C-alpha positions as CSV (number, residue, x, y, z in Angstrom):
1,M,23.5,0.3,-23.2
2,K,20.4,0.7,-25.3
3,L,17.3,2.0,-23.7
4,R,15.4,-1.0,-25.1
5,K,17.8,-3.3,-23.3
6,I,17.4,-1.5,-19.9
7,C,13.6,-1.5,-20.3
8,E,13.0,-5.2,-21.1
9,E,11.4,-6.0,-17.7
10,I,9.3,-2.9,-17.0
11,E,6.0,-1.6,-18.1
12,Y,5.9,1.7,-19.7
13,T,4.5,4.1,-22.3
14,L,7.0,5.6,-24.8
15,L,5.7,9.3,-24.9
16,Q,8.5,10.5,-27.4
17,G,11.8,9.6,-28.6
18,S,13.4,6.3,-29.4
19,L,14.1,3.0,-27.6
20,E,17.5,3.0,-29.5
21,T,18.7,5.9,-27.3
22,E,22.0,5.2,-25.7
23,V,22.2,5.4,-21.8
24,R,25.4,5.5,-20.0
25,D,24.1,5.6,-16.4
26,I,20.8,5.8,-14.5
27,I,20.5,8.9,-12.2
28,Y,17.8,9.8,-9.6
29,D,19.7,12.4,-7.9
30,S,19.4,15.6,-10.1
31,R,22.8,16.9,-8.9
32,K,24.5,14.0,-10.7
33,I,22.9,14.3,-14.1
34,A,25.3,14.3,-17.0
35,P,25.0,13.9,-20.9
36,E,23.6,10.6,-22.0
37,T,22.3,9.6,-18.7
38,M,18.6,8.6,-17.7
39,F,16.9,10.7,-15.2
40,V,14.3,8.9,-13.1
41,C,11.8,11.3,-11.5
42,M,11.3,9.8,-8.0
43,V,8.4,11.0,-5.8
44,G,9.6,10.9,-2.2
45,A,8.4,12.0,1.3
46,V,10.5,15.2,1.1
47,T,10.7,16.1,-2.5
48,D,9.3,15.4,-6.0
49,G,11.8,14.5,-8.8
50,H,9.5,15.9,-11.5
51,K,10.5,19.5,-10.5
52,Y,14.1,18.8,-11.4
53,I,13.2,18.0,-15.0
54,P,14.5,21.5,-16.3
55,D,17.8,20.4,-14.7
56,A,17.8,17.3,-16.5
57,V,17.1,18.9,-19.8
58,E,19.9,21.5,-19.2
59,K,22.5,19.0,-18.2
60,G,21.9,16.9,-21.3
61,A,20.0,13.9,-20.0
62,S,19.1,11.6,-23.0
63,V,16.2,9.8,-21.2
64,I,13.6,11.1,-18.6
65,V,11.3,8.5,-16.8
66,L,8.4,10.1,-15.1
67,E,5.1,9.2,-13.4
68,K,3.3,12.4,-14.2
69,E,2.5,12.5,-18.1
70,E,1.5,16.2,-18.0
71,E,5.2,17.0,-17.2
72,A,6.4,15.7,-20.6
73,A,5.1,19.0,-22.2
74,Q,8.2,20.8,-21.0
75,I,10.7,18.3,-22.4
76,P,12.3,19.0,-25.8
77,E,11.5,16.5,-28.6
78,N,15.2,15.3,-28.7
79,I,14.9,13.7,-25.3
80,T,13.3,10.4,-24.9
81,V,10.6,10.2,-22.4
82,L,9.0,7.1,-20.8
83,K,5.9,7.1,-18.5
84,V,5.7,4.4,-15.8
85,E,3.3,3.9,-13.0
86,S,5.9,3.6,-10.4
87,A,9.3,5.3,-10.8
88,R,10.7,3.4,-7.7
89,L,9.8,-0.1,-9.2
90,A,11.2,1.0,-12.6
91,L,14.4,2.1,-11.1
92,A,14.9,-1.2,-9.4
93,L,14.2,-3.2,-12.6
94,M,16.2,-1.0,-14.9
95,S,19.1,-0.8,-12.5
96,A,19.3,-4.6,-12.5
97,A,19.3,-4.6,-16.2
98,L,21.9,-1.8,-16.4
99,F,24.4,-4.0,-14.3
100,D,23.4,-7.2,-16.1
101,H,21.4,-8.7,-13.3
102,P,24.1,-9.3,-10.9
103,A,21.9,-10.7,-8.2
104,R,21.1,-13.7,-10.3
105,K,24.9,-14.4,-10.2
106,L,25.1,-14.7,-6.6
107,V,23.5,-16.8,-3.8
108,T,21.3,-14.2,-2.3
109,I,20.4,-14.3,1.5
110,G,18.0,-11.6,2.7
111,L,17.3,-11.2,6.4
112,T,14.4,-9.1,7.9
113,G,13.4,-8.4,11.5
114,T,13.1,-5.6,14.1
115,K,16.3,-6.6,16.0
116,G,19.3,-8.8,15.5
117,K,19.7,-8.2,11.7
118,T,23.3,-7.0,11.8
119,T,24.5,-9.5,14.2
120,T,23.1,-12.4,12.5
121,T,24.3,-11.3,9.0
122,Y,27.8,-11.1,10.4
123,M,27.4,-14.5,12.0
124,I,26.4,-15.9,8.6
125,K,29.2,-14.2,6.8
126,K,31.7,-15.6,9.3
127,V,30.5,-19.2,9.1
128,L,30.5,-19.0,5.2
129,E,33.9,-17.6,5.1
130,M,35.3,-20.3,7.5
131,A,33.8,-22.7,5.1
132,G,36.0,-21.2,2.3
133,K,33.3,-19.0,0.6
134,K,33.8,-15.4,-0.5
135,V,31.1,-13.4,0.9
136,G,29.5,-9.9,0.3
137,L,27.5,-8.2,3.1
138,I,25.1,-5.2,3.0
139,G,23.4,-3.7,6.1
140,T,23.2,-1.1,8.8
141,I,27.1,-0.8,9.3
142,G,27.6,-0.5,5.5
143,A,28.7,-2.9,2.7
144,M,31.6,-5.3,2.7
145,I,33.2,-7.2,-0.1
146,G,35.4,-9.7,1.7
147,E,37.2,-7.2,4.2
148,E,36.8,-4.0,2.0
149,H,34.3,-1.7,3.4
150,L,31.9,0.5,1.3
151,P,29.8,3.3,2.6
152,S,26.0,3.0,2.6
153,K,23.4,5.6,3.6
154,N,20.6,3.1,4.4
155,T,20.3,-0.3,5.9
156,T,19.0,-1.4,2.4
157,P,20.4,0.9,-0.2
158,E,18.4,2.4,-2.8
159,S,18.0,-0.1,-5.7
160,Y,20.5,1.4,-8.1
161,E,23.2,1.4,-5.4
162,L,22.1,-2.1,-4.4
163,H,22.7,-3.5,-8.0
164,R,25.9,-1.6,-8.3
165,M,27.2,-3.2,-5.0
166,F,26.1,-6.6,-6.4
167,A,27.9,-6.1,-9.5
168,A,31.0,-5.1,-7.5
169,M,30.7,-8.2,-5.5
170,V,30.4,-10.4,-8.7
171,E,33.3,-8.6,-10.1
172,A,35.4,-9.4,-7.0
173,G,34.5,-13.0,-7.1
174,C,31.9,-13.2,-4.5
175,E,29.7,-16.3,-4.5
176,Y,27.3,-15.2,-1.8
177,V,25.8,-12.0,-0.6
178,V,24.2,-11.6,2.9
179,M,22.0,-8.4,3.3
180,E,19.7,-6.9,5.8
181,V,16.4,-6.2,4.1
182,S,14.6,-3.4,6.0
183,S,10.8,-2.7,6.0
184,Q,11.5,0.6,4.3
185,G,13.5,-1.3,1.7
186,L,10.7,-3.6,1.0
187,K,8.0,-0.9,1.1
188,L,9.9,1.4,-1.4
189,D,10.8,-1.3,-3.8
190,R,14.4,-1.1,-3.3
191,T,14.6,-4.9,-3.5
192,A,11.9,-5.3,-6.2
193,G,12.7,-7.8,-8.9
194,I,15.1,-9.8,-6.7
195,L,13.9,-13.4,-6.0
196,F,16.1,-14.2,-3.0
197,D,17.5,-17.6,-2.7
198,Y,16.8,-17.5,1.1
199,G,14.7,-15.1,3.0
200,I,15.0,-15.0,6.7
201,F,12.6,-13.5,9.4
202,T,13.9,-13.1,12.8
203,N,11.3,-11.2,15.0
204,I,9.0,-8.3,15.0
205,E,7.9,-5.6,17.5
206,P,6.4,-2.1,16.9
207,D,9.1,0.2,15.6
208,H,9.7,2.6,12.6
209,I,6.1,3.8,13.0
210,G,5.5,7.5,12.3
211,P,5.8,10.2,9.7
212,N,7.8,9.2,6.6
213,E,8.1,5.6,7.8
214,H,5.0,3.2,8.6
215,K,1.6,4.6,9.3
216,D,0.9,1.8,11.9
217,F,2.0,-1.6,13.0
218,D,-0.1,-3.5,10.6
219,D,1.7,-1.6,7.6
220,Y,5.0,-2.4,9.4
221,L,4.2,-6.1,9.8
222,H,2.9,-6.3,6.2
223,C,6.1,-4.8,4.8
224,K,8.3,-7.3,6.8
225,S,6.2,-10.3,5.6
226,M,6.9,-9.4,2.0
227,L,10.2,-10.9,2.2
228,L,8.6,-14.4,2.4
229,K,6.8,-13.8,-0.8
230,Q,10.0,-12.8,-2.5
231,C,12.3,-15.8,-1.8
232,K,12.6,-19.5,-2.7
233,H,13.4,-20.7,0.8
234,G,12.2,-19.1,4.0
235,I,13.8,-19.6,7.4
236,V,11.8,-18.2,10.3
237,N,12.0,-17.9,14.0
238,M,8.9,-19.7,15.2
239,D,8.9,-18.2,18.7
240,A,8.6,-14.6,17.2
241,D,5.4,-12.7,18.0
242,F,2.9,-12.4,15.3
243,I,4.5,-15.3,13.4
244,D,1.2,-16.6,12.1
245,R,0.4,-13.2,10.5
246,V,4.0,-13.0,9.0
247,L,3.6,-16.4,7.4
248,E,0.1,-15.6,5.9
249,G,0.4,-16.0,2.1
250,H,4.1,-17.0,2.0
251,T,5.1,-18.5,-1.4
252,C,8.3,-20.1,-0.3
253,D,9.1,-23.4,1.5
254,I,9.6,-22.9,5.3
255,E,12.4,-24.1,7.6
256,T,12.1,-23.4,11.3
257,Y,14.2,-22.4,14.3
258,G,13.6,-21.5,18.0
259,V,13.6,-22.6,21.6
260,N,10.1,-23.3,22.6
261,G,8.9,-25.9,20.1
262,D,9.8,-29.0,18.1
263,Y,11.6,-27.1,15.3
264,D,14.0,-27.8,12.6
265,F,16.8,-26.1,14.6
266,K,16.3,-26.0,18.4
267,A,18.4,-24.8,21.3
268,Q,18.1,-26.7,24.5
269,D,20.1,-26.8,27.8
270,I,21.0,-23.0,27.6
271,K,23.5,-21.7,29.9
272,L,24.8,-18.3,30.6
273,F,28.3,-17.8,32.0
274,T,31.3,-15.6,32.1
275,K,34.9,-15.7,31.0
276,P,37.6,-13.1,31.4
277,G,36.7,-10.3,29.2
278,C,33.2,-11.5,27.9
279,L,29.8,-12.6,28.8
280,C,29.0,-16.0,27.0
281,V,26.1,-18.3,26.4
282,S,26.1,-21.9,25.3
283,Y,23.4,-24.5,24.3
284,D,23.0,-28.0,22.7
285,L,21.7,-27.7,19.2
286,K,19.0,-30.4,18.2
287,G,16.9,-31.2,15.1
288,K,18.6,-31.2,11.6
289,M,22.1,-30.8,13.2
290,D,23.2,-31.9,16.6
291,F,26.1,-30.4,18.3
292,P,27.1,-28.0,21.3
293,V,27.4,-24.2,20.5
294,E,29.3,-21.5,22.5
295,I,29.0,-17.8,21.7
296,H,31.0,-15.1,23.2
297,V,28.2,-12.6,22.9
298,P,25.6,-12.5,25.9
299,G,22.0,-13.2,26.1
300,M,19.1,-15.1,24.7
301,F,19.1,-13.0,21.7
302,S,22.5,-14.5,20.8
303,V,20.9,-17.9,21.0
304,Y,18.3,-16.9,18.5
305,N,20.9,-15.1,16.1
306,S,23.2,-18.1,16.1
307,L,20.3,-20.6,15.4
308,C,19.4,-18.5,12.5
309,A,22.9,-18.5,11.3
310,I,23.3,-22.2,11.7
311,A,19.9,-22.8,9.9
312,I,21.1,-20.9,6.8
313,C,24.7,-22.0,6.7
314,S,23.6,-25.8,7.1
315,H,22.6,-25.5,3.5
316,F,26.3,-24.7,2.5
317,T,28.5,-26.7,4.9
318,E,28.4,-29.7,7.0
319,D,31.6,-28.9,8.9
320,V,30.5,-28.8,12.3
321,E,33.8,-27.6,13.7
322,K,34.0,-24.6,11.4
323,I,30.5,-23.5,12.3
324,Q,31.3,-23.8,16.1
325,T,34.7,-21.9,15.7
326,A,33.1,-19.1,13.6
327,L,30.2,-18.6,16.1
328,E,32.6,-18.7,19.0
329,N,34.8,-15.9,17.6
330,V,32.2,-13.6,15.9
331,K,32.3,-10.0,17.0
332,V,30.2,-7.1,15.4
333,K,31.3,-3.5,15.9
334,G,28.9,-1.6,18.0
335,R,26.6,-4.8,18.8
336,V,27.0,-5.8,22.4
337,E,30.7,-5.0,21.7
338,I,32.9,-5.2,24.9
339,I,35.5,-2.5,25.2
340,P,38.3,-3.8,27.3
341,I,39.4,-0.8,29.4
342,S,39.3,-1.9,32.9
343,K,39.3,-5.3,34.9
344,R,37.1,-3.7,37.5
345,F,34.0,-3.3,35.3
346,T,32.7,-4.2,31.9
347,L,32.0,-1.5,29.3
348,M,30.1,-2.4,26.3
349,I,28.6,-0.5,23.3
350,D,25.2,-1.5,21.6
351,Y,23.0,-0.1,18.9
352,A,19.9,-0.5,21.0
353,H,17.9,2.6,20.2
354,N,14.3,1.6,21.0
355,A,12.5,0.3,23.9
356,M,12.2,-3.2,22.7
357,S,15.9,-3.7,21.9
358,L,17.0,-1.9,25.1
359,E,14.7,-4.1,27.2
360,S,15.9,-7.3,25.5
361,L,19.5,-6.2,26.2
362,L,19.1,-5.2,29.7
363,T,17.1,-8.2,30.6
364,S,19.7,-10.5,29.2
365,L,22.5,-8.6,31.0
366,K,20.8,-8.8,34.4
367,Q,20.9,-12.5,34.1
368,Y,24.6,-12.3,34.6
369,N,24.2,-10.7,38.0
370,P,26.4,-7.6,37.6
371,K,27.0,-5.5,40.7
372,R,25.2,-2.7,39.0
373,L,23.8,-2.3,35.5
374,V,24.5,1.3,34.3
375,T,22.9,2.5,31.1
376,V,24.0,5.5,29.2
377,F,21.6,6.6,26.3
378,G,19.7,9.3,24.6
379,C,17.1,9.5,21.9
380,G,17.0,11.0,18.5
381,G,15.5,14.4,17.6
382,N,12.6,14.8,15.2
383,R,11.4,11.3,16.0
384,S,8.5,9.8,18.0
385,K,8.2,11.1,21.5
386,E,6.6,7.8,22.5
387,R,10.0,6.1,22.0
388,R,11.6,8.5,24.4
389,F,9.0,7.9,27.2
390,E,9.3,4.0,26.5
391,M,13.1,4.0,26.6
392,G,13.3,6.1,29.7
393,E,11.0,3.8,31.6
394,V,12.7,0.6,30.4
395,S,16.1,1.9,31.5
396,S,14.8,3.1,34.8
397,R,13.0,-0.2,35.5
398,L,15.9,-2.5,34.5
399,S,19.1,-0.5,35.2
400,D,20.3,0.3,38.7
401,F,21.5,3.7,37.3
402,T,20.7,5.7,34.1
403,I,22.7,8.5,32.6
404,V,20.5,10.3,30.1
405,T,22.4,12.2,27.6
406,S,22.2,13.3,23.9
407,D,21.9,11.0,20.9
408,N,21.4,12.6,17.4
409,P,19.4,15.7,18.5
410,R,19.0,16.7,14.8
411,F,17.0,19.9,14.8
412,E,15.7,19.7,18.4
413,E,17.2,21.1,21.4
414,P,18.9,18.2,23.4
415,M,17.5,19.2,26.7
416,D,13.9,19.0,25.2
417,I,14.6,15.5,24.4
418,I,16.1,14.7,27.7
419,N,13.1,16.1,29.4
420,D,10.8,13.9,27.4
421,I,13.1,10.9,28.4
422,L,12.8,11.8,32.0
423,V,9.0,11.5,31.9
424,G,9.5,7.8,31.3
425,V,12.5,7.5,33.7
426,K,10.3,8.8,36.6
427,K,7.8,6.1,36.0
428,A,10.0,3.6,37.5
429,D,12.4,3.7,40.5
430,G,15.9,3.5,39.1
431,E,18.4,6.1,40.0
432,Y,19.5,8.5,37.3
433,V,21.4,11.7,36.4
434,T,21.3,13.9,33.1
435,V,24.6,14.8,31.4
436,P,23.7,16.5,28.1
437,D,27.1,16.3,26.3
438,R,27.5,12.7,25.3
439,K,31.3,12.7,25.7
440,D,30.9,14.0,29.2
441,A,28.2,11.4,29.8
442,I,30.6,8.6,28.9
443,R,33.4,10.0,31.0
444,Y,31.1,10.3,33.9
445,A,30.1,6.6,33.7
446,I,33.7,5.5,33.6
447,L,35.0,7.7,36.4
448,N,32.1,6.7,38.6
449,A,32.1,3.0,37.8
450,K,32.1,0.5,40.7
451,D,33.7,-2.9,40.9
452,G,31.6,-5.4,39.1
453,D,29.5,-2.9,37.1
454,V,28.4,-3.5,33.6
455,I,28.0,-0.2,31.7
456,I,26.1,-0.1,28.5
457,L,26.6,2.9,26.1
458,A,23.3,2.3,24.2
459,G,21.9,3.9,20.9
460,K,24.9,4.8,18.8
461,G,26.5,1.4,18.2
462,H,29.0,1.7,15.5
463,E,28.1,5.4,14.8
464,D,30.9,7.8,15.8
465,Y,29.1,11.0,15.1
466,Q,26.2,13.1,16.3
467,E,23.4,14.5,13.9
468,I,23.2,18.2,14.9
469,K,21.3,20.9,13.0
470,G,21.8,19.0,9.7
471,K,25.3,18.1,10.1
472,N,27.2,15.1,11.3
473,N,29.5,16.2,14.1
């Protein structure tokens, strides 16, 4: 594709070369540079792409896009050079052009929130598929085109990868894409240039605050709220904290859901109950649609997740029976996923990896009156110590028994992390034990389970590895 075509929607200065230069691909990882590719010099938290300009020259890049004009002096005249204000924004808009704007050929549904994103996107996908639609999905667990899984490093992939996935979905005949839109994805322009058909806001609590993430809660909230300025139609949980601030300056029309008010989609007469092999919840839906709902995933968060899914899917199907069947049968790997290993006790896996999500999960499970609530968890290395204190206190306060173990220690020693967690654990009165090896901790929980226990393996969810010393083990 000609460079002129790729650059149609970006602002730039042509420092040297020609807009008629041919570009086969866009590269932002210097290790992947090849002849006739464009290299975009991204400035990140860890490295600066400008220092790889000599690699781009040596490997035959035909175009270099940079932010720092002074770096152009080292680039031979036969290579075209563009200067932009933001390489990240340019990458997003140029990637869309390179793949012929695939997002515009799909019904785009973007969902943001601190918790519940993955489960809700799967619920939406399930309902739409029951209604006969072909759906793509992008999120924490990876990307899916129908039932085909594609790996993904980030909840919201880098913009180039995102548009490549959109293009593959269009090629595969997808009509819809449902995706998790993270605060980092919004902050770092990974979704820049996409006007979502539907933008969903689920909830917000302090999270992802610290080095290389968000400087404070205000920044986190601001980034979350950006989605409602980047969509045509917004669907929001009106029971969420800080909802007035999230809605400030929104540019879309708004539809509402929740439990505690007169909303477009409201759940009432909520009941928690058990069936063999599952903890369930049911309610009566009122508002724009009126029918009973039953979900085989426990807790109030399942009520909110399903309300959200119904609100979005009401725009695409009126088949109540298909909506009911889809919600009753939805299961998400690593999200309150019950593992059927014994009739004596219930073992489930969940991705809860911060105090808010763990408290929500444990509070919900206590409502089912288990004999004991046993929580197995750890905290990631090279992350906020506050999270360790908070999760320890929550688990000790709400669980009958806590097994503190390792969870992605990265470059820290597991026992140092465990000792931080114990600071929080000792603030409450729950019983606890430490078992540093995660496999041993899980084995300990199962071998010491009592009749009627509910055991939670929290933190890893769908992940089947540990991050240790820079490697996934």
